[in-house]
N, C-alpha and C positions, 0 to 999 in steps of 0.2 A: 504494500500500500504506500502511496506517495504521501509523505508527510508535509510537503509543501502544497498549500492550497492556492489555487490561482483564482483571482477575481478578474473580472473584465474591467479593462480601463475604458474611459470615455471614448478614446480613439477606436477601440475595438467595437464598441456599441455603434459608433458612427459608421464604421466599415461594414458591419453586418447590415445595417439599414440601407446603405448604398448598394450592396450586393443584392439584397432582397428587391429593391426597386428596379435594378437592372434585370433581374430575373423576370419580374412582372412585365417590364416594358419590351424585352427582346425575345423571351422564350416562353410565349404563351402556348397553350394547348389548342390544337385545331378542333373546333366543335364538330367537324364532320369526320373525325377519325373513326376507324373501325372499333367496334365494341369488343373488348378483350375478355369480357366475363363469360365464363362457361355456363353458368346457371344464373339466369336473370331472376331477380326477386321482384315480383310485382305485388303491389298491395291488393287487398281484396276488392274485386270489382262487383258492384251491385248487379243482381240478376237482370234488371231492366237494361243496363248498359250492355251486358253480354248479349241479350236478345237483339238489341238494336244493332250491335256489331255484326251479329249473324245475318240479320236482314240486309245490312249493307253488303256483306260478302255475297249473299245470294243474288241481290240486285246486280252487282258487278258481273257475276257469272252469267246471269241471264242476258244482260246487256251485251256481253262479249259473244255469247252464242248468237244473238240477233245480228250483231255486226258481221260475224263470219257467215251468217246464214247456215249455221250448223244445227242439224236436228239432234234431239236427245234420243235415247234409246226408246223412250215412250213414243216419240213421233215416228220412229222407224217401225216399231211394232204395230202401231195403229195403221200405218200405211200398208203393211203386209196384211193385216186383218181386213182392211177395206178391199185390197186387191183380191184376197181369197173370197170375201163375201160377195163381191160384185163380178165374179168370174162369169164371162159371157157364155151362153149356151151354145153359141156358134163355134166357140173354140173347144177343142177336146182337152180334157184334163189328163195330163200325162202321168206316168209313173213317178217322175220326179216331184210333181205337185203333191201326189199322195205321200211320198216319202217325207217331204217337208211338213205336211200336216201331221203325219205319224210322229215325227220328232217333236213337233210342238206339243202334241198330246202327252207324250212321255215326259217332257219337261214340266208341263203343268201338273201332271199327276205326281211327279217326284217332289214337287214343291207343295203338295197338299191340296191342290185344287181339284174340283170335280170336272171330269171330262164331259159329262152330260151337260153340265151347266155351261161349259165353254161352247159346246155345240149350239145350245139355245141362244147364247149371246151372239154368236156369229149369225144365226138365223135372224135374230132381231135386227142386227146391223144390216143384213141383206134387205130386209123388209124396209128399213129406214132409207137405205141408199138407192135402191132401184125403183124405177117407175113401175106401177102395177102392171102395165102392159108388157114390160120386159119380164115380169114374173108370172106370166099367164100359165095357168095349169099347176102352179105351186100352191101349197097350203100357206096362204099369206097371213092369216089371222092368228095362227098358233105356231108353236114350235113343234111341228109334227115330225113325221118320219123323214129320213134322208131323201133328198131329191134325186130323181133319175133323169138322165138326158133323154130326149125324145126317141133316139134310136136304141135305147137300152144300154148303152155303153157310157163310160165316163161318169160314174155316179159321184155326185158331190158328197163330201164327207160330213155334211151337216144338214 
């Protein structure tokens, strides 16, 4: 242990103040510097603010989709359902069309949906989308049995 104690002289105090002032004047921190913290500590955010932030993120996401004219999976699925429901009788339904429908049914069933209800929903969509003259001969007021093409081939799956 050092027995001599040192006290600051007035010149030392002045020198420290001068160095501190030079530090503030010439060596300030950039406010746009990267954040070096690994774990950011945030204060508790009220639930209303979190909900408002979520609404803002959702609005930005939707706006970006609109700007890019990008469909969501829901939009693509609805387009496929409309295409299936409004299939023209003049066109023959191919094996690939049936395979797509079978894969759709398996997916719906594996996720816990009723295939029968899916068929009814597509039938209702067909009734809504097509003119009654285009549905001539179909059971249009109910979700009846599957529709057959006029030549007996190409049975619609709903």
